[in-house]
C-alpha positions in Angstrom: -79.4 -22.0 12.4 -80.5 -22.1 16.1 -78.7 -20.5 18.9 -77.8 -23.9 20.2 -76.2 -24.9 17.0 -74.4 -21.6 16.8 -73.0 -22.1 20.3 -71.8 -25.6 19.4 -69.9 -24.4 16.3 -68.3 -21.5 18.3 -67.2 -23.9 21.1 -65.7 -26.3 18.5 -63.8 -23.5 16.8 -62.4 -22.2 20.1 -61.5 -25.7 21.2 -59.7 -26.3 17.9 -57.8 -23.0 18.2 -56.7 -23.7 21.8 -55.3 -27.1 20.8 -53.5 -25.5 17.8 -52.0 -22.8 20.1 -50.8 -25.3 22.5 -48.9 -27.0 19.9 -47.1 -23.8 18.9 -46.5 -22.8 22.4 -43.0 -23.7 23.7 -44.5 -24.3 27.2 -47.2 -26.7 26.5 -49.3 -28.2 29.2 -47.7 -31.1 31.0 -50.8 -33.3 30.7 -51.3 -32.6 27.0 -51.5 -35.7 24.9 -50.3 -34.0 21.8 -46.5 -34.2 21.3 -44.6 -30.9 20.8 -43.4 -29.9 17.4 -39.6 -30.3 17.2 -37.6 -27.1 16.6 -36.9 -26.4 13.0 -33.3 -26.7 11.8 -33.7 -24.3 8.9 -33.7 -20.6 8.9 -37.1 -19.0 9.6 -39.0 -17.4 6.8 -40.3 -14.7 9.0 -38.0 -11.7 9.9 -36.2 -11.7 13.2 -37.7 -9.8 16.1 -36.6 -6.2 16.3 -33.8 -5.4 18.6 -34.9 -3.7 21.9 -34.7 0.0 21.8 -32.3 0.0 24.8 -29.6 -2.1 22.9 -27.3 -0.1 20.7 -25.5 -1.9 18.0 -22.1 -0.4 17.2 -20.6 -0.7 13.7 -17.9 -3.3 13.4 -14.5 -1.7 13.6 -12.1 -2.4 10.8 -8.4 -1.9 10.9 -7.4 1.1 8.8 -3.9 1.9 7.5 -3.9 4.9 9.9 -4.2 2.6 12.9 -1.0 0.7 12.1 2.2 1.6 14.0 4.6 3.9 12.0 7.5 1.5 12.9 5.8 -1.4 11.1 8.2 -3.7 9.3 9.0 -2.5 5.8 8.8 -4.3 2.5 6.6 -7.2 3.7 3.2 -5.8 2.8 3.1 -6.1 -1.0 4.1 -9.2 -3.0 6.3 -9.0 -6.0 3.6 -10.4 -8.2 1.1 -7.7 -7.2 3.6 -4.9 -7.7 4.7 -6.3 -11.1 1.0 -6.4 -12.2 0.4 -2.8 -10.9 3.6 -1.4 -12.6 2.8 -3.2 -15.8 -0.6 -1.5 -15.9 1.2 1.9 -15.2 3.5 1.3 -18.2 0.6 0.2 -20.5 -1.5 3.2 -19.4 1.4 5.6 -20.0 2.3 4.2 -23.3 -1.1 4.8 -24.8 -0.8 8.5 -23.9 2.6 9.5 -25.2 4.2 10.0 -28.6 7.8 9.4 -27.9 10.4 7.8 -25.6 11.4 11.1 -23.9 7.8 11.9 -23.0 7.3 8.3 -21.8 10.2 8.5 -19.4 9.2 12.0 -18.3 5.7 10.9 -17.2 7.2 7.9 -15.3 9.6 10.3 -13.6 6.8 12.6 -12.6 4.9 9.7 -11.1 8.0 8.7 -9.2 8.6 12.2 -8.0 5.2 12.3 -6.3 6.2 9.1 -4.4 9.6 10.4 -3.4 8.1 13.6 -2.1 6.3 11.6 0.5 9.2 9.4 1.3 11.3 12.3 2.3 9.2 12.6 5.5 8.2 9.0 6.0 11.5 7.2 5.7 13.5 9.4 8.2 10.6 9.2 10.6 10.6 5.4 10.7 14.4 5.3 10.9 14.6 7.5 14.0 11.5 6.5 15.9 11.9 4.0 18.7 9.3 1.3 19.2 6.0 2.7 20.6 6.5 0.8 23.9 9.7 2.7 24.6 9.6 5.5 27.1 12.6 7.3 25.7 12.2 10.4 23.5 13.6 9.8 20.0 16.4 12.1 18.9 15.5 14.6 16.2 16.5 13.7 12.7 19.7 15.4 11.7 19.9 17.2 8.4 23.1 16.8 6.4 24.7 19.5 4.3 27.3 17.3 2.7 26.8 15.5 -0.6 28.4 12.1 0.2 26.1 11.3 3.2 22.9 12.0 1.3 24.1 9.9 -1.7 25.0 7.0 0.7 21.6 7.4 2.3 19.8 7.0 -1.0 22.2 4.1 -2.0 21.6 2.2 1.2 18.7 3.3 3.4 16.3 4.5 0.7 17.0 1.6 -1.7 16.6 -1.0 1.1 13.3 0.5 2.1 12.0 0.3 -1.4 13.5 -2.9 -2.7 14.7 -4.8 0.4 18.4 -4.4 -0.5 20.8 -1.6 -1.2 21.8 -0.6 -4.6 24.7 -2.4 -6.2 27.1 0.5 -6.8 27.6 4.2 -6.2 30.1 5.9 -8.5 31.3 9.3 -9.4 31.8 10.3 -13.0 35.4 10.6 -14.1 34.7 13.2 -16.7 32.3 15.6 -14.9 32.3 16.6 -11.2 28.6 17.1 -11.0 27.5 13.6 -12.1 27.1 10.6 -9.9 25.7 7.2 -10.8 23.7 4.6 -8.8 23.8 1.2 -10.4 21.3 -1.6 -10.0 22.1 -4.8 -11.7 18.6 -6.2 -11.6 16.0 -3.6 -10.8 13.0 -5.2 -9.2 10.3 -3.0 -10.8 11.5 -3.8 -14.4 11.7 -7.6 -14.2 8.2 -8.1 -15.6 8.6 -5.4 -18.3 9.8 -6.4 -21.8 10.9 -3.5 -23.9 10.5 -4.0 -27.6 13.4 -3.6 -30.0 12.1 -0.4 -31.5 12.1 1.2 -28.1 15.4 -0.1 -26.9 16.4 3.3 -25.5 13.4 3.3 -23.1 14.2 2.7 -19.4 11.2 2.1 -17.2 13.5 2.7 -14.3 12.6 6.4 -14.8 10.1 5.9 -12.0 12.9 5.2 -9.6 14.8 8.2 -11.0 11.9 10.4 -10.1 11.9 9.1 -6.6 15.6 9.8 -6.2 15.2 13.3 -7.6 12.4 14.1 -5.2 14.4 13.0 -2.2 17.5 15.0 -3.4 15.3 18.1 -3.8 13.6 17.6 -0.4 17.0 17.3 1.3 18.3 20.5 -0.3 20.4 18.9 -3.1 18.6 19.9 -6.4 19.6 17.8 -9.3 18.4 16.3 -12.5 18.0 12.5 -12.3 17.5 10.2 -15.2 17.5 6.4 -15.7 19.4 4.6 -18.4 19.6 0.9 -19.4 23.2 -0.2 -19.5 23.2 -4.0 -20.1 26.4 -6.0 -19.6 27.1 -9.7 -20.3 26.9 -10.5 -16.6 23.8 -8.3 -16.0 21.6 -7.9 -19.1 19.0 -5.9 -17.0 21.4 -3.4 -15.4 20.0 0.1 -14.9 22.0 3.2 -14.0 20.5 6.1 -12.2 22.4 9.2 -13.4 22.4 12.2 -11.0 23.4 15.5 -12.4 23.7 18.1 -9.6 22.9 21.8 -9.8 25.9 24.3 -9.6 24.7 25.6 -6.2 25.2 22.2 -4.7 28.8 21.9 -5.9 29.5 25.5 -4.7 28.2 24.7 -1.2 30.2 21.5 -1.2 33.4 23.4 -2.1 32.7 25.9 0.7 32.3 23.1 3.3 35.2 21.2 2.0 37.6 22.4 4.7 35.1 21.6 7.6 
């Protein structure tokens, strides 16, 4: 091929490339006869251009439980259906790892005790704190040394915090001075639990009994707390939380009786 022929081929290739580049360029010449290619409406196959080095992309902030105000409304974060499913799995998991009703209730009570140990600090804090926008200083929580106020606190404040309503009854045993009973005609956590006939003595309310025992221990009223199913014609799902106090608690109550 001669030099003239080579020059013609080179010029034709350069000319074709220039025309192709003008079609891809967003700022094509005004006098160009070739129409511009319309922008694509689909996602490009090529990766996006890298972010400039001077632009710093911060990670997206998500709201964590620690960022919520401590005075947030209670009892409105978990639906009853979600809790029933969770508690049903707890019961099933525990049942597969025990050999008797006594051990079954003991494990549920231990689990509830761990929950109650945290509520000892959390519930009084939320009760005594003012809204975060207030400029007043909250009064310090007062510790009670008498038995009746702490039992009323569990019957009303603690129960309402857990289940949205106070317990149905608070009674003292007529036979023994160291026994008190908190009655719940329809315990929320046991509504979705069906106890078989061969395990009729089982009370899944032992979880609540463990919570009550932890609160009493944390407040300085050591006791042994158990749950018992006591059905009645009007309330077939009635549960009684039996509180048996230690002798030291009764001795202190007798010493403070005249004050």
